[in-house]
C-alpha positions in Angstrom: 0.0 0.0 0.0 2.7 2.5 0.9 4.6 1.5 -2.2 1.5 2.3 -4.4 1.3 5.8 -2.8 5.0 6.3 -3.4 4.6 5.3 -7.1 1.6 7.6 -7.5 3.4 10.5 -5.8 6.5 10.0 -8.1 4.2 9.8 -11.2 2.4 12.9 -10.2 5.7 14.7 -9.6 6.9 13.7 -13.1 3.7 14.9 -14.7 4.0 18.3 -13.0 7.6 18.7 -13.9 6.9 17.8 -17.5 4.3 20.5 -17.9 6.1 23.6 -19.3 5.8 26.8 -17.4 3.0 29.0 -18.8 4.2 32.5 -19.5 1.5 35.2 -19.1 0.8 37.2 -22.2 -0.2 40.8 -22.3 -3.6 39.9 -23.8 -4.2 37.4 -21.1 -3.2 39.9 -18.4 -5.6 42.5 -19.8 -8.5 40.0 -20.0 -7.9 38.9 -16.5 -7.8 42.5 -15.2 -4.2 42.0 -13.9 -2.9 45.1 -15.8 -4.2 48.3 -17.3 -3.2 51.1 -19.6 -2.4 54.5 -18.3 -2.3 58.0 -19.8 1.5 58.0 -19.2 1.9 55.5 -22.0 3.1 52.7 -19.7 1.3 49.6 -18.5 0.5 49.4 -14.8 0.0 46.3 -12.6 -3.4 46.0 -10.9 -2.2 42.8 -9.2 1.1 42.7 -7.5 2.1 39.1 -8.0 5.6 38.2 -9.4 4.4 37.1 -12.8 2.3 40.2 -13.4 5.1 42.5 -12.2 7.6 40.8 -14.5 5.3 41.2 -17.5 4.7 44.9 -16.8 8.4 45.5 -16.4 9.2 43.7 -19.7 6.5 45.5 -21.6 7.3 48.9 -20.2 11.0 48.5 -21.0 10.2 47.7 -24.6 7.8 50.7 -24.7 10.4 53.0 -23.2 13.0 52.0 -25.9 10.4 52.5 -28.7 9.3 55.9 -27.3 13.0 57.0 -27.2 13.5 55.9 -30.8 10.4 57.8 -32.0 11.3 60.8 -30.0 14.7 61.0 -31.5 13.3 60.7 -35.0 10.8 63.5 -34.5 12.5 66.0 -32.2 10.2 65.3 -29.3 10.9 64.3 -25.7 10.4 60.7 -24.7 7.7 61.8 -22.2 5.8 63.6 -25.0 5.8 60.5 -27.2 4.8 58.3 -24.2 1.9 60.7 -23.3 0.6 60.7 -26.9 0.9 56.9 -27.0 -0.8 56.6 -23.6 -3.8 58.6 -24.8 -4.2 56.3 -27.8 -3.7 53.1 -25.7 -6.3 54.2 -23.2 -8.8 55.2 -25.9 -8.3 51.9 -27.8 -8.6 49.6 -24.8 -11.2 46.9 -25.4 -14.4 46.4 -23.5 -13.8 44.9 -20.1 -10.2 46.1 -19.9 -9.0 48.5 -17.2 -7.6 52.0 -17.8 -6.4 54.5 -15.2 -8.1 57.8 -15.5 -6.7 61.3 -15.0 -7.9 61.1 -11.3 -5.7 58.0 -10.8 -8.6 55.6 -10.4 -9.1 52.4 -12.3 -12.0 52.3 -14.7 -13.3 49.2 -16.5 -14.2 49.9 -20.1 
């Protein structure tokens, strides 16, 4: 009996280890309400778990680099480009997604 439990436990462990880690995508995080768009042009975490925070950091670093590139090409500041992008991202958010308003409060579209 104890041997059967051990075999089952080992089998379960092997199955769990064989399942690849599921990386959170931006679309999934938006649908789940874990993140939201802001007028600053950067994504903000609504949930403070490690996976969400890592996603937000990665997305925002990519945006920062893109904003810098566009700013340099158009004689604008990075913050100007980010603000313009933020306004567009907030206005284009899909139904059910969260955006942070000018008052700093989260709103669900």
